[in-house]
C-alpha positions as CSV (number, residue, x, y, z in Angstrom):
1,M,0.0,-0.3,0.3
2,W,3.0,2.3,0.8
3,R,4.4,1.8,-2.3
4,L,1.2,2.7,-4.0
5,V,1.0,5.7,-2.4
6,M,4.7,7.0,-3.2
7,F,4.4,6.3,-6.0
8,C,1.1,8.2,-7.1
9,L,3.1,11.2,-4.5
10,G,6.0,10.6,-7.1
11,T,3.9,11.3,-10.0
12,T,1.9,13.8,-8.7
13,L,5.5,15.9,-7.6
14,S,6.2,15.5,-10.7
15,L,3.7,16.7,-12.7
16,S,2.8,19.9,-10.2
17,S,6.6,20.4,-10.6
18,L,5.5,22.2,-14.9
19,A,4.5,25.6,-12.5
20,Y,6.9,25.8,-9.4
21,G,9.6,28.9,-10.5
22,M,7.7,30.1,-13.1
23,S,6.4,33.7,-13.1
24,P,2.8,34.6,-13.1
25,A,3.3,36.0,-16.9
26,E,5.4,32.2,-17.4
27,A,2.4,30.7,-15.7
28,R,0.2,32.4,-18.1
29,T,1.9,32.3,-21.4
30,K,2.4,28.7,-21.2
31,L,-2.1,28.2,-19.8
32,E,-2.1,30.1,-23.4
33,Q,-0.1,27.7,-25.3
34,M,-2.4,24.6,-23.4
35,G,-5.5,26.6,-25.1
36,V,-6.5,27.3,-21.3
37,Q,-8.3,30.6,-20.6
38,F,-7.5,32.5,-18.0
39,S,-10.4,33.0,-15.9
40,E,-12.1,31.6,-13.0
41,D,-15.0,28.9,-14.4
42,T,-11.8,27.5,-16.3
43,F,-9.9,27.3,-13.3
44,V,-12.9,24.8,-11.0
45,A,-13.1,23.1,-14.2
46,K,-9.9,22.3,-13.9
47,A,-9.8,21.3,-10.3
48,K,-12.9,19.4,-10.9
49,D,-11.3,17.5,-14.0
50,G,-8.5,16.3,-11.7
51,D,-6.3,18.3,-14.1
52,L,-3.2,19.5,-11.3
53,A,-0.4,20.6,-14.4
54,A,-3.3,23.2,-14.9
55,V,-4.3,24.5,-11.5
56,E,-1.1,24.4,-10.6
57,L,-0.3,26.7,-13.4
58,F,-3.3,28.9,-12.4
59,L,-2.0,29.3,-8.9
60,A,1.2,30.0,-10.7
61,A,-0.5,33.0,-12.9
62,G,-1.9,34.8,-9.7
63,M,-5.1,33.4,-9.8
64,H,-7.2,33.4,-6.0
65,V,-7.3,29.4,-4.7
66,D,-10.4,30.9,-3.0
67,V,-12.2,32.0,-6.2
68,K,-16.2,31.0,-7.2
69,D,-17.1,29.9,-11.2
70,K,-20.7,31.3,-12.3
71,K,-21.9,28.5,-10.5
72,G,-20.8,29.2,-6.9
73,S,-18.4,26.5,-7.2
74,D,-14.8,27.4,-5.6
75,A,-12.0,24.9,-7.0
76,M,-11.5,23.1,-3.6
77,L,-15.1,22.2,-3.6
78,A,-14.8,20.2,-7.4
79,A,-11.8,18.6,-6.5
80,T,-13.7,17.8,-3.3
81,A,-16.5,16.0,-4.3
82,R,-14.8,14.2,-6.9
83,G,-11.8,13.1,-4.9
84,H,-8.4,14.3,-6.6
85,L,-6.2,14.4,-3.9
86,P,-3.1,15.7,-5.1
87,V,-5.9,18.5,-6.7
88,V,-6.8,19.1,-2.7
89,E,-2.6,18.8,-1.4
90,A,-2.1,22.1,-4.0
91,L,-5.2,23.8,-2.9
92,L,-4.2,23.4,0.5
93,A,-0.7,24.5,0.0
94,H,-1.2,27.4,-1.4
95,G,-3.9,28.4,1.3
96,A,-7.1,27.5,0.7
97,E,-8.9,27.0,4.0
98,V,-9.9,23.9,5.2
99,N,-13.2,25.0,7.6
100,A,-14.3,26.9,4.4
101,K,-17.9,26.3,5.8
102,L,-20.4,25.9,3.1
103,Q,-23.8,26.7,2.6
104,L,-26.6,25.6,5.6
105,G,-22.5,25.1,7.3
106,V,-21.6,22.3,4.8
107,T,-17.8,22.1,5.8
108,Y,-15.0,20.1,2.6
109,L,-14.7,17.0,5.1
110,M,-18.1,15.8,5.0
111,I,-18.8,16.5,1.5
112,A,-15.5,14.6,1.0
113,A,-16.6,12.2,3.3
114,F,-20.2,11.3,2.5
115,N,-18.3,10.7,-1.2
116,G,-16.2,7.7,-0.2
117,H,-13.4,10.0,-1.0
118,V,-10.8,8.3,2.3
119,P,-7.9,10.5,1.3
120,V,-9.5,13.1,0.9
121,V,-10.8,12.9,4.5
122,Q,-7.5,11.9,5.7
123,A,-5.4,15.1,4.4
124,F,-8.2,17.3,5.8
125,L,-7.7,16.1,8.9
126,A,-3.9,15.9,8.4
127,Q,-4.4,20.0,7.8
128,R,-6.7,19.6,11.3
129,A,-10.4,20.5,10.2
130,E,-12.8,20.2,12.6
131,V,-14.8,17.5,12.8
132,L,-18.1,18.4,13.9
């Protein structure tokens, strides 16, 4: 099990390293070269898709980690609901609020648990997510 975790972690790190060390302008240029529009909607969509490389480029280009798309979703909600652990970890590393309250007081931890995404639940607990 630990070998699989370490392999996945290594793969995640190698994919996301694309954005490290880039200036915001370089990251935006890379997104343009990939045919990706720099917008809140596209950022949330890429998080929903689990596209770690694009999410890291958005963050490097200056996208705020907590922006919402036109429907009111944010990247953390989109990634959490689908169990995209590498994206969740990247968003947390960039300052996403682990204890943010969503509609009706629901938290990201609750969403991850409800959907059975145990590794995401563990990531939130490691970041001291509040358990109600």
